[in-house]
N, C-alpha and C positions, 0 to 999 in steps of 0.2 A: 621682831615678828617671826615666830617659828614656822618652819615648814614641816608638815606632818606627812607621814607615809600611810597610805590606806590600801586595803584590798577589798574589792567588791565581793560580797557574799553571793551575789547572783551570777555574775559572769566571770569572776576570778581576775579581773583587771587590777593590776597594781599601779598606783599613781601617787604623786606628791601634790600637796595643796598648801599654799600659803594661807594661814589662818590668822587674821589680824587681831581678833578678840575671841575669847572663849565662847561668847554668845553666838559667834558665827559657825562654830563647829557642827551643830546639828543640821545646818543647811547644806553641808557638803554632799555633792552628788557624784556618782561615777561618770566620768567623761565619755565612756563608751555606751552604757545602757541607760544612764539617767536615774538609776535607782539610788536609794539612800541607805540600803542595807550594807553597811561598811564595817570593817574591822580595822582598827588602828594598828599598824605594824610597828615593831621595834625599829627605831632608826639607828643607823650607824654613822660615824663621822670619820673624816680623814684628818690626820694630823700631819702637818708639814714640819720636817726636821731640817734646819738649815744645813747646807752642805759642809760647813766648817765644824759642825758638832761632832763630838766623839761618842757615838752611840755605844761603843763597847765599854765606856767608862761610866755610863749612866746606870743607876741602880735598877735591878730587875728582880722580879719574883723568882724564887728558886724553881718553881714548877711551871713557869711560863706566864700565862694570863691568869690572874687571880679572879675567882668568882666572887670573892669577898675581900677587897683591898683592906689591908691593915691586919689581917689574920696572920700573915707571915712576917709581920714587922716592917713591911715596906709601905710607908704612908705616902 
């Protein structure tokens, strides 16, 4: 069950909502003003790296974060 991030177009409130089915998405309302004029935001995630890992030995894109993985040969 994905958690989506939304921004209310009316009052600007940002919030997260658990959406169990795609059919439920149109019924999502702003928790502050109750309106349904929402924009789905891009979600980010956090990755946990075990403390014993050797991050300096892991492959990295030469330019840092790739906008298009695979272009620099790092898949």
